[in-house]
C-alpha positions in Angstrom: -10.1 -20.2 16.1 -6.7 -20.3 14.4 -4.4 -17.3 14.4 -0.7 -16.7 13.8 1.0 -15.2 16.8 4.3 -14.7 18.6 5.9 -13.6 21.9 9.0 -12.3 20.5 9.8 -10.0 17.4 13.3 -11.7 16.9 12.7 -13.8 13.9 9.7 -14.8 11.7 10.8 -18.5 12.8 9.3 -17.5 16.0 5.6 -17.2 14.7 3.4 -20.1 15.0 -0.3 -21.2 14.5 -2.1 -21.3 17.6 -5.6 -21.6 18.5 -7.3 -18.8 20.6 -10.6 -17.6 21.6 -12.8 -16.0 19.2 -12.9 -12.0 20.2 -15.9 -10.6 20.9 -16.8 -6.7 19.5 -17.2 -4.0 22.2 -19.4 -1.0 21.5 -18.5 1.0 18.0 -16.5 -2.2 16.9 -17.3 -5.0 14.2 -16.0 -8.7 14.1 -14.9 -9.6 10.7 -14.4 -13.2 9.4 -11.4 -12.9 7.5 -11.2 -13.9 3.9 -7.8 -12.2 3.1 -5.1 -10.1 4.7 -2.6 -7.9 3.0 1.0 -8.3 4.0 3.1 -5.2 3.0 6.8 -4.3 3.6 6.0 -2.4 6.4 3.7 -5.4 8.0 6.8 -7.4 7.6 8.9 -4.8 9.3 6.5 -4.4 12.2 6.5 -8.3 12.5 10.2 -8.2 13.1 10.2 -5.2 15.6 12.1 -3.1 12.8 9.4 -0.5 12.3 9.2 2.9 14.0 6.3 1.9 16.0 6.7 -1.4 17.8 3.7 -3.7 18.4 2.5 -4.9 21.8 3.3 -8.8 22.5 1.8 -11.2 21.9 1.8 -10.0 18.4 -0.7 -11.3 15.7 0.6 -9.7 12.3 -1.7 -8.0 9.8 -3.7 -5.1 9.9 -5.5 -4.6 6.5 -8.2 -7.3 5.7 -11.1 -8.2 3.4 -14.1 -10.5 4.5 -17.4 -10.6 5.6 -19.1 -8.9 8.7 -19.4 -11.4 11.4 -20.8 -9.6 14.4 -21.8 -6.1 15.5 -20.8 -4.3 18.8 -23.4 -2.2 20.4 -24.4 1.1 18.8 -22.8 0.0 15.2 -25.4 0.8 12.4 -25.2 0.7 8.5 -23.7 -2.9 8.3 -25.1 -6.2 8.5 -23.9 -9.6 9.2 -22.7 -11.2 6.0 -21.6 -7.9 4.2 -18.6 -8.0 2.2 -16.1 -5.5 3.6 -12.7 -4.4 3.9 -11.6 -3.3 7.5 -8.4 -2.1 9.6 -8.1 -4.7 12.3 -6.0 -5.6 15.1 -4.3 -9.1 14.1 -5.3 -9.9 10.5 -3.6 -13.1 10.4 -6.5 -14.8 12.2 -9.7 -16.5 11.3 -11.5 -13.6 13.0 -10.4 -9.9 14.0 -12.2 -7.0 15.4 -12.3 -3.5 13.8 -13.1 -0.2 14.7 -16.7 0.3 12.8 -15.6 3.5 11.4 -12.8 1.8 9.1 -15.2 -1.1 7.7 -16.5 -0.3 4.1 -18.4 -2.4 2.1 -16.7 -3.7 -1.2 -18.1 -2.7 -4.8 -19.8 -5.6 -6.7 -17.2 -7.6 -8.5 -14.3 -6.9 -6.2 -12.4 -9.8 -5.2 -11.2 -10.5 -1.5 -7.5 -10.7 -2.8 -7.9 -7.1 -4.5 -9.3 -5.7 -1.5 -7.1 -7.0 1.1 -4.2 -4.8 -0.1 -6.1 -1.9 -1.4 -6.8 0.8 1.4 -3.1 1.7 2.5 -1.5 1.7 -0.9 -4.2 3.5 -3.1 -5.2 6.1 -0.3 -1.5 6.7 0.0 -1.3 7.0 -3.8 -4.2 9.8 -3.9 -3.2 11.8 -0.9 0.4 11.8 -2.2 -0.3 12.9 -5.9 -3.5 15.2 -5.3 -3.3 16.5 -1.8 0.6 16.8 -1.2 2.0 17.3 -4.9 -1.2 18.8 -6.3 -0.4 16.8 -9.4 -2.0 18.4 -12.3 -3.5 17.0 -15.8 -0.7 16.9 -18.6 2.2 17.0 -16.0 4.8 14.3 -16.2 4.9 11.8 -13.1 8.0 9.5 -12.3 7.2 6.6 -10.3 9.8 4.4 -8.7 9.0 0.8 -7.8 6.2 1.1 -10.3 5.3 -2.7 -10.0 5.2 -2.6 -6.1 1.9 -2.5 -4.0 1.9 1.5 -3.4 3.9 2.3 -7.0 1.4 0.4 -9.0 -1.5 2.3 -7.1 0.4 5.5 -7.9 0.6 4.5 -11.6 -2.9 3.9 -11.8 -4.2 6.9 -9.9 -1.5 9.0 -11.7 -3.0 8.1 -14.9 -6.4 8.9 -13.6 -5.4 12.3 -12.4 -4.5 12.7 -16.0 -0.7 12.5 -15.7 1.9 11.1 -18.1 3.2 8.3 -16.1 6.9 7.3 -16.3 7.3 4.0 -14.5 10.8 2.9 -13.0 11.0 -0.8 -12.2 14.0 -3.4 -11.9 13.0 -6.1 -14.6 11.2 -6.2 -17.8 8.3 -8.4 -16.3 7.6 -5.5 -13.9 8.0 -2.8 -16.4 5.4 -4.5 -18.5 2.9 -4.7 -15.7 3.3 -0.8 -15.0 2.7 -0.4 -19.0 -0.6 -2.7 -18.8 -2.0 -0.5 -15.9 -1.5 2.9 -17.6 2.3 4.0 -17.7 2.9 5.9 -21.0 7.0 5.3 -20.5 8.8 2.8 -18.7 12.4 2.9 -17.5 15.3 0.8 -15.9 16.8 1.5 -12.7 20.5 1.3 -13.7 22.5 4.3 -12.3 25.0 4.9 -15.0 23.4 7.0 -17.5 20.0 7.0 -16.1 19.4 10.8 -16.2 20.4 10.9 -19.7 17.8 7.7 -20.8 15.0 9.4 -18.3 15.6 13.0 -20.5 15.2 11.2 -23.7 12.4 9.0 -22.8 10.4 11.7 -21.0 11.5 14.7 -23.8 12.7 16.8 -21.1 12.1 16.9 -17.3 9.7 15.7 -15.0 7.2 17.3 -12.9 6.4 14.9 -9.8 8.5 12.1 -8.6 6.5 9.5 -6.2 9.3 7.8 -4.3 8.6 4.7 -2.0 12.3 3.6 -2.5 14.6 6.8 -1.7 17.4 4.6 -3.3 20.6 5.7 -5.2 18.2 7.5 -8.0 16.9 9.8 -5.2 19.1 12.7 -6.1 19.5 12.0 -9.9 15.5 12.3 -10.0 15.3 15.3 -7.9 17.8 16.9 -10.3 15.5 15.9 -13.1 12.5 18.1 -12.0 11.3 20.8 -13.8 11.0 24.3 -12.1 8.2 23.8 -9.5 8.7 20.2 -9.5 7.5 18.1 -6.5 9.5 15.0 -5.2 7.5 12.8 -2.8 8.9 11.1 -0.2 6.9 8.0 0.6 9.3 5.1 2.1 12.7 3.9 2.1 13.2 0.5 0.9 16.1 1.4 -1.2 18.6 1.1 1.3 20.8 3.8 3.3 18.4 6.9 3.7 20.0 9.6 1.1 20.8 13.0 1.7 20.1 16.0 -0.7 22.1 19.1 -1.0 19.9 22.0 0.4 20.9 24.1 -2.8 19.1 22.1 -5.0 15.6 23.0 -3.8 16.5 26.6 -4.3 17.9 26.0 -7.9 15.0 24.1 -8.9 12.1 26.1 -7.0 11.2 22.7 -6.2 9.9 20.7 -3.0 10.8 17.7 -1.1 7.2 16.6 0.3 6.7 13.9 3.0 3.9 11.2 2.5 2.8 9.1 5.4 -0.3 7.1 5.4 0.0 6.5 9.2 -0.2 10.1 10.3 -2.5 11.3 7.8 -5.1 8.8 8.3 -4.9 8.0 11.9 -3.5 11.0 13.6 -4.0 14.2 11.7 -6.8 13.7 8.9 -8.7 10.7 9.5 -11.8 12.3 7.9 -10.0 13.1 4.8 -8.5 9.7 4.6 -11.9 8.1 5.1 -13.4 10.3 2.3 -10.8 9.4 -0.3 -11.1 5.8 0.4 -14.7 6.1 -0.3 -14.0 8.1 -3.7 -11.3 5.2 -4.7 -13.9 2.5 -3.9 -16.4 4.4 -6.0 -13.9 4.5 -8.9 -13.5 0.5 -8.7 -17.3 0.3 -8.6 -18.0 2.1 -11.6 -14.9 0.5 -13.5 -12.5 3.1 -13.7 -9.9 1.5 -11.4 -9.1 -2.2 -11.3 -6.5 -2.9 -8.7 -4.4 -5.9 -9.6 -3.7 -8.5 -6.7 -0.2 -9.7 -5.6 1.0 -13.2 -4.9 -1.7 -15.1 -2.8 -0.2 -17.6 0.0 -2.3 -20.2 1.7 -2.7 -19.6 5.4 -0.1 -22.2 6.3 2.4 -20.3 4.4 2.4 -17.4 6.7 6.0 -17.5 7.1 6.8 -17.5 3.4 4.5 -14.7 2.9 6.2 -12.3 5.5 9.3 -13.1 4.0 8.3 -12.6 0.6 6.6 -9.0 1.2 10.0 -8.1 2.6 12.0 -9.3 -0.3 10.8 -6.5 -2.5 10.6 -9.2 -5.2 6.9 -9.4 -5.7 4.3 -7.0 -7.4 1.3 -5.2 -6.2 0.4 -6.4 -2.5 1.2 -9.8 -1.3 -1.8 -11.5 0.2 -2.2 -14.1 2.9 -5.2 -16.3 2.2 -7.1 -16.9 5.6 -10.8 -18.0 4.7 -10.9 -17.6 0.8 -10.8 -21.4 0.7 -14.1 -23.0 0.9 -14.8 -24.5 4.4 -12.2 -22.6 5.9 -14.1 -20.6 8.4 
């Protein structure tokens, strides 16, 4: 089968298409015929060895895929060959990949592969952050940075479903319009000069929760804009140098700075809750309450472009690598 692999994490140019043996599922595993693979900012960091957890070599990028069940390992029940699914896999930039059966979920009818490939991490992060960590209540004001990106747009949609008034911050008019189409009641630029005044005018006062995957130059102005008892969610650091916060600000605001880490939540400490929240989110897709957008889709041969684009921050939603979506591809 075809796969994208490297023996070095020095450069995206080190990745190449290779022919490797089709993997066989062991007990408790499922082999997935990959239709599409999500390509996020973290995937690109991992591919370059810049993430906090470095992969062993040789490395095939991609951990979040959509596709079809291709083979079942011993002891796997509740799934059948041919089922349309999403899964977490080892090496999603390949025509077939192995998943722990516990990570494999059937797709709701009508959910496209390109939507599903970028769904799990972004939407579980959003729901876990907003409901479990921030305890977002209906009627509260939610500020979302990077509101057109993968996890930001998920937070816009989930925040609306939880009953919040969503204020979306994004860099361009096009991105702000996208956030508005997906439920944001208010949109705002991210120019630092005068930003707090514009936020106050647009929101009619302070805000209650900040969902922040950027932690850029507006980190402190956003925290200062919190109402009493506000919560600022730290989701990621794509905005440059990691900012600092004077320790007196949480005291003065009665506010909290709260970390949201999908990897530790879903893979280390609370796998059962993460699994239940994914089921809940897929249920919302199935009943039409949630319609996740797909980002830019790259053909399999453009894998380097996909990794570079995901790292750039220029895209909207989650970037997708089309592996077997083309007819006759696998």
